[in-house]
C-alpha positions in Angstrom: 15.0 77.3 -20.2 13.4 79.7 -17.8 14.2 78.4 -14.4 11.8 80.9 -12.7 8.8 79.5 -14.6 6.5 77.4 -12.5 6.4 73.6 -13.1 2.8 72.5 -13.4 1.4 68.9 -13.6 -2.1 68.5 -14.8 -3.8 65.1 -14.9 -6.6 64.6 -17.4 -5.0 67.6 -19.1 -5.6 66.8 -22.8 -9.2 68.1 -23.1 -12.1 69.8 -21.3 -11.4 71.3 -18.0 -7.8 70.0 -17.9 -7.0 71.7 -21.2 -8.6 75.0 -20.1 -6.5 74.9 -16.9 -3.4 74.3 -18.9 -4.1 77.2 -21.2 -4.4 79.5 -18.1 -1.0 78.5 -17.0 0.4 78.9 -20.5 -0.4 82.6 -20.2 2.4 82.8 -17.6 4.6 80.6 -19.8 4.8 77.8 -17.2 6.4 74.5 -17.8 3.4 72.3 -18.2 3.2 68.5 -18.0 0.0 67.1 -19.4 -0.9 63.6 -18.2 -3.7 61.8 -20.1 -5.0 58.3 -20.8 -6.7 58.9 -24.2 -6.8 56.0 -26.6 -4.6 58.0 -29.0 -2.6 61.3 -29.0 -4.9 63.4 -31.1 -6.4 65.4 -28.2 -3.0 65.8 -26.4 -1.3 66.9 -29.6 -4.0 69.6 -30.1 -3.5 70.7 -26.5 0.3 70.9 -26.9 -0.1 72.9 -30.1 -2.4 75.4 -28.3 0.0 75.7 -25.4 2.9 76.3 -27.8 1.2 79.4 -29.2 1.7 81.0 -25.8 5.4 80.1 -25.8 4.9 77.6 -22.9 7.2 74.6 -22.6 4.8 71.7 -22.5 5.0 67.9 -22.8 2.3 65.2 -22.7 2.5 61.7 -21.2 0.1 58.8 -21.4 -0.2 57.7 -17.8 -2.7 55.5 -16.0 -3.0 57.7 -12.9 -4.8 54.8 -11.0 -1.5 52.9 -11.2 0.9 53.8 -8.4 4.0 52.7 -10.3 3.2 54.7 -13.4 2.5 57.8 -11.4 5.7 57.4 -9.4 7.7 57.2 -12.6 6.0 60.3 -14.0 6.9 62.5 -11.0 10.4 61.1 -10.7 11.1 61.9 -14.3 9.5 65.4 -13.9 11.5 66.2 -10.8 14.7 64.8 -12.3 14.2 67.1 -15.3 13.0 70.3 -13.7 14.1 69.9 -10.1 10.6 70.4 -8.6 6.9 70.6 -9.1 5.3 73.8 -8.1 1.6 73.0 -8.9 -0.4 69.8 -9.1 -3.8 69.8 -10.6 -5.6 66.5 -9.9 -8.2 66.6 -12.7 -8.4 63.1 -14.1 -11.8 61.5 -13.8 -14.3 59.2 -15.5 -18.0 58.3 -15.1 -19.5 54.8 -15.4 -23.1 55.3 -14.4 -25.6 52.7 -13.2 -28.2 52.3 -10.6 -26.8 50.7 -7.5 -28.9 47.5 -8.0 -27.3 47.1 -11.4 -23.8 48.4 -10.7 -21.1 45.8 -11.0 -18.2 45.5 -8.6 -15.8 46.3 -11.5 -17.6 49.5 -12.4 -17.5 50.6 -8.8 -13.8 49.8 -8.4 -12.8 51.4 -11.7 -14.4 54.8 -10.9 -13.0 54.8 -7.4 -9.5 54.0 -8.7 -9.4 56.5 -11.5 -11.2 59.4 -9.6 -10.0 59.0 -6.0 -7.0 56.6 -5.8 -5.3 58.7 -8.5 -5.5 61.8 -6.3 -3.7 59.8 -3.5 -1.1 58.5 -6.0 -0.3 61.9 -7.5 -0.4 63.9 -4.2 1.8 61.4 -2.4 4.3 61.4 -5.3 4.7 65.2 -5.2 4.2 66.2 -1.6 7.6 65.2 -0.3 9.4 67.5 -2.8 6.9 70.4 -2.0 7.6 69.9 1.8 11.3 70.3 1.1 10.7 73.5 -0.9 8.3 74.7 1.8 5.8 75.8 -0.9 3.4 74.4 -3.4 -0.1 74.5 -4.7 -2.4 71.5 -5.0 -5.9 71.7 -6.5 -8.2 68.7 -6.7 -11.1 68.7 -9.1 -14.2 67.3 -7.2 -17.8 67.7 -8.3 -21.1 69.2 -7.1 -22.3 65.6 -7.2 -20.0 64.7 -4.4 -22.0 67.2 -2.2 -25.6 66.6 -3.4 -25.5 63.1 -4.9 -27.1 62.0 -8.1 -29.2 58.9 -9.0 -27.1 56.4 -10.9 -23.9 57.9 -9.8 -23.2 56.3 -6.4 -19.6 55.5 -7.5 -18.9 58.9 -9.0 -20.5 60.7 -6.1 -18.5 58.7 -3.6 -15.2 59.3 -5.4 -15.8 63.0 -5.6 -17.0 63.3 -1.9 -13.8 61.3 -1.1 -11.7 64.0 -2.8 -13.3 66.7 -0.6 -12.4 64.8 2.6 -8.9 64.0 1.3 -8.3 67.7 0.4 -9.2 68.9 3.9 -7.1 66.2 5.6 -3.9 66.8 3.5 -4.4 70.6 3.8 -4.1 70.2 7.6 -1.0 68.0 7.2 1.0 70.3 5.0 -0.2 73.8 5.8 2.8 74.4 8.1 5.1 73.8 5.2 3.6 76.6 3.1 1.6 74.3 0.9 -2.1 75.0 0.1 -4.5 72.2 -0.8 -7.9 73.1 -2.1 -10.7 71.5 -4.2 -12.9 72.9 -7.0 -16.3 71.4 -7.4 -17.7 72.0 -10.9 -21.4 71.7 -11.6 -22.7 71.1 -15.0 -19.8 72.0 -17.3 -19.8 71.5 -21.1 -17.2 68.7 -21.6 -17.1 65.5 -23.6 -18.3 63.7 -20.4 -21.4 65.8 -20.0 -22.0 65.9 -23.8 -22.6 62.1 -23.4 -25.6 62.7 -21.1 -29.1 62.4 -22.5 -31.0 65.5 -23.4 -33.5 64.7 -20.6 -30.7 64.6 -18.0 -29.2 67.8 -19.4 -32.5 69.6 -19.2 -33.1 68.4 -15.7 -29.7 69.8 -14.6 -30.4 73.1 -16.4 -33.6 73.6 -14.5 -31.8 73.4 -11.2 -29.1 76.0 -12.1 -30.1 79.5 -10.9 -27.8 81.2 -13.4 -29.7 79.3 -16.1 -26.7 78.3 -18.2 -24.3 75.5 -18.6 -20.8 76.3 -17.4 -17.8 76.4 -19.6 -14.4 74.7 -18.9 -12.8 78.2 -18.5 -15.2 79.0 -15.7 -13.6 76.2 -13.7 -10.1 77.1 -15.0 -10.3 80.6 -13.7 -11.1 79.4 -10.1 -8.3 76.7 -10.3 -5.8 79.3 -11.5 -6.7 81.8 -8.8 -6.3 79.2 -6.1 -2.7 78.7 -7.4 -1.9 82.4 -7.3 -0.3 84.4 -4.5 -3.7 86.2 -4.1 -5.1 82.9 -2.6 -2.1 82.2 -0.4 -4.2 82.3 2.8 -6.8 79.9 1.5 -6.4 76.1 2.1 -8.7 73.1 2.8 -11.6 74.7 1.0 -14.0 73.4 -1.6 -14.9 76.1 -4.1 -18.1 75.4 -6.0 -18.3 76.5 -9.6 -21.8 75.5 -10.4 -23.9 78.5 -11.3 -25.6 78.2 -7.9 -26.6 74.6 -8.3 -25.2 74.1 -4.9 -25.4 76.9 -2.3 
């Protein structure tokens, strides 16, 4: 075991942006913990296979990140095994779209729990150990929708805007301990979630993107990885938009 390798926890890490981020850390042969809540292990197994090609030590765990107890157990096991967590990437997220007049309380609550409460759960579970180490990197995946809004996504937009405010507040709390906390706000990125959008919605998004292309998961992963590098050591409390200019 390489004790100098960084220990990285990535929620929603089995596919899409999470997988792309994991592959970036695999290049440095980090110890990678992939948390997911997929109905089966097919995606996470593929991710672990890809990470293994880089020689990275990686494991996957099915965890409901909206459940405080499950998150607490994941981080306790991780810290017991490796002694620390160097990097936390809060990437887990879902969308359950509906116009406000038709949105059920359950749909509102579910999106806020998975997208926003999970960030509280995971950050609180790891921050005490980072404070003791006097170092750490936390990157939260928000969304351009949290900045500009989107019809039919009041719950999603609220959760992602909440992540931005949470990021800035926690960054101020822990900066004195050498920990940076930032957010990355993707725009329209090609993932399973955006593939489910209608062609009409996709075309409407594309018309608003100055770079005139849909983003790839690796576009986001590059920004996330940079924020976790020494080069970004003087950057905290920021929201970095990766949206092709959709938000300026």
